[in-house]
C-alpha positions in Angstrom: -19.9 74.0 211.4 -23.0 72.4 211.6 -22.8 71.2 207.8 -19.1 70.0 208.5 -20.3 67.7 211.4 -23.4 66.3 209.4 -21.1 65.4 206.4 -18.6 63.6 208.7 -21.3 61.8 210.4 -22.4 61.0 206.3 -19.0 59.4 205.5 -18.9 57.2 209.1 -21.3 54.6 208.3 -19.5 54.2 204.9 -16.4 53.9 206.6 -18.1 51.4 209.0 -19.8 49.7 206.0 -16.3 49.1 204.1 -15.0 47.8 207.3 -17.4 45.1 207.5 -16.9 44.4 204.0 -13.5 44.1 204.3 -13.8 41.7 207.7 -16.4 39.6 205.7 -13.8 39.3 202.8 -10.6 38.7 204.9 -10.1 36.1 207.6 -10.0 37.4 211.3 -6.7 36.8 212.0 -4.8 38.2 209.0 -2.3 40.4 209.9 -0.2 43.5 208.8 2.3 42.3 205.7 -0.3 39.9 204.3 -0.7 39.6 200.5 -3.1 36.8 201.0 -4.7 34.8 203.9 -7.5 32.2 203.8 -8.4 30.3 206.9 -12.1 29.2 204.9 -13.4 30.9 207.8 -16.6 32.5 205.4 -16.6 29.7 203.2 -19.5 27.1 203.6 -18.9 23.2 204.1 -19.1 21.2 201.1 -18.4 24.1 198.9 -15.4 25.4 196.6 -13.5 27.8 198.1 -14.6 31.5 197.1 -10.9 33.0 197.1 -9.2 29.9 195.0 -9.6 29.1 191.3 -9.5 25.2 190.1 -10.0 22.5 187.2 -11.1 19.8 189.4 -12.5 18.8 192.5 -12.3 20.6 196.0 -14.3 21.4 199.1 -14.1 23.3 202.3 -14.9 20.6 205.2 -14.3 20.4 209.0 -12.0 17.9 210.6 -12.7 15.6 213.3 -9.0 16.1 214.9 -8.2 19.3 214.2 -9.8 22.8 214.6 -11.0 25.2 212.0 -12.1 24.9 208.4 -10.2 23.2 205.9 -9.6 22.7 202.0 -9.5 19.5 200.7 -8.0 18.7 196.9 -10.2 15.4 195.9 -9.5 14.9 192.3 -6.6 15.2 189.7 -6.3 19.0 189.0 -4.8 22.4 189.4 -5.5 24.9 192.5 -4.8 28.3 192.9 -5.1 31.3 195.2 -6.6 34.2 194.0 -4.9 37.4 195.1 -4.5 40.9 193.8 -1.2 42.2 195.0 2.2 41.5 192.9 4.3 39.4 194.5 7.6 40.7 195.8 11.3 39.5 195.3 11.1 38.1 198.6 7.9 36.5 200.0 6.6 33.5 202.5 4.2 31.1 202.2 2.7 29.4 205.1 -0.1 26.8 205.6 -1.1 23.8 207.7 -1.2 20.5 205.4 -2.7 17.3 206.4 -1.6 14.4 204.0 -4.2 12.0 203.3 -4.4 9.4 200.4 -6.9 7.1 198.9 -5.5 4.1 197.2 -2.0 3.5 196.0 0.2 5.3 193.6 1.3 8.6 193.2 0.2 10.6 196.6 2.5 13.6 196.5 0.8 17.2 196.5 2.7 19.7 194.4 3.3 23.5 194.7 4.7 25.4 191.8 5.9 28.8 191.5 6.5 30.3 188.5 6.9 33.5 186.8 5.2 33.6 183.5 3.1 30.9 181.4 2.0 30.9 177.9 -1.1 28.9 178.7 -3.3 28.8 181.5 -1.7 28.5 184.8 -4.7 26.0 185.7 -3.8 24.1 182.8 0.1 23.3 182.5 2.2 20.8 184.4 5.5 22.6 183.9 5.8 26.0 185.2 7.8 27.6 182.5 11.2 29.2 182.8 12.6 29.7 186.1 10.0 27.9 188.2 10.2 26.0 191.3 8.1 22.6 192.0 8.0 21.3 195.5 6.7 17.8 196.0 5.2 16.8 199.5 4.5 13.3 200.0 4.5 10.8 203.4 7.7 11.4 205.4 9.3 13.1 201.9 9.9 16.2 200.3 11.7 17.1 196.8 12.0 19.4 194.5 12.4 20.5 190.5 14.4 24.1 189.2 13.6 24.6 186.0 15.6 26.2 183.5 18.9 25.7 185.6 21.8 26.5 183.5 23.2 23.1 184.8 20.6 21.3 182.6 18.7 22.6 179.8 15.1 21.7 180.9 15.6 21.2 184.9 17.5 19.6 187.9 16.0 17.5 190.4 16.7 17.7 194.0 17.7 15.0 196.2 14.8 13.5 198.5 14.9 14.5 202.0 13.2 12.6 205.0 10.8 14.7 206.9 7.7 14.5 209.1 4.9 14.2 207.1 2.4 11.8 208.6 -0.9 10.3 207.3 -3.5 12.1 208.9 -1.3 14.4 211.0 -1.0 18.3 210.7 2.1 19.4 209.4 3.4 23.1 209.7 4.7 24.1 206.1 6.8 27.1 205.6 8.4 28.3 202.3 10.6 31.5 202.2 11.4 32.4 198.8 14.4 34.8 198.1 16.1 36.3 195.5 19.3 33.7 195.6 17.7 31.0 197.6 14.4 29.0 198.5 14.0 27.8 202.2 11.4 24.9 203.2 10.9 24.2 206.7 8.7 21.8 208.1 7.3 22.1 211.6 10.1 24.6 212.1 13.0 22.7 211.1 14.7 23.4 207.7 14.0 20.9 205.8 15.5 22.2 202.1 17.8 25.1 201.1 17.6 25.6 197.2 20.0 27.5 195.4 18.3 29.5 192.5 20.9 30.1 189.7 21.6 33.4 188.3 19.1 32.6 185.2 16.3 31.7 187.8 16.4 34.9 189.7 13.4 36.6 188.1 10.3 37.2 190.3 7.4 34.7 190.6 4.0 36.2 189.7 2.1 33.2 191.0 1.7 29.7 192.5 -0.6 26.7 192.4 -1.3 23.2 193.9 -1.2 20.3 191.3 -2.8 16.6 192.1 -1.9 14.1 189.4 -3.8 10.9 189.7 -6.3 10.1 192.2 -4.7 8.8 195.1 -3.9 11.9 197.5 -6.6 14.1 198.9 -4.7 16.6 200.8 -6.0 18.9 203.3 -4.9 22.8 203.6 -5.1 25.1 205.9 -4.9 28.6 207.3 -3.1 29.3 204.2 -0.7 32.6 204.0 1.1 34.4 201.7 3.3 37.7 203.3 5.6 39.9 202.3 8.7 38.0 204.0 9.6 41.2 206.2 9.6 40.3 210.1 8.6 43.7 211.2 5.5 43.7 209.3 4.2 40.5 211.3 4.5 42.0 214.8 
């Protein structure tokens, strides 16, 4: 009995240490059902975030108006979160977005979902077969669906007017489903994208793109969840 208790006491510190490491590597308000969550709490200001990859300049910073830490994309390139769990058929991406620009020109921020890529996901403009690309800019949102049966390469969606304002926090929620993609801006439906039968394959990853040096958006509280409402209770 004594030996069993002693072994149990040896195991307990290991479990506690593992919990501490997990807590340090994951944001404090990650919840059950999360596949990835980053509020940049454990990143130092001025540094590139630990749980992201990119081929251009980005850094963690504080914002004078909104609390918490934010990731700023500040040069042309591509940025992707690093997550180990495979994306399911249905999942949800949520994040806070502050639209910032520096100059005139193309100031949109692109978010692309795709299922396979022959070259590095950080280097390519187009998302390969079955990809979807969303464009966020001041006052509007639009999209492209690739490998749509209607067109040989892609289908452009109409622009929609949405409340994305300069310097103001915007809540973005993207619901990826087998047959549809729903985009909500500040809780209101902005886009309902129908995925063709050729498009109904699993997505493997996602990335943000900036083209040009005008857009300098801030991203906060970035979450990928399994899309199951019961897991978020």
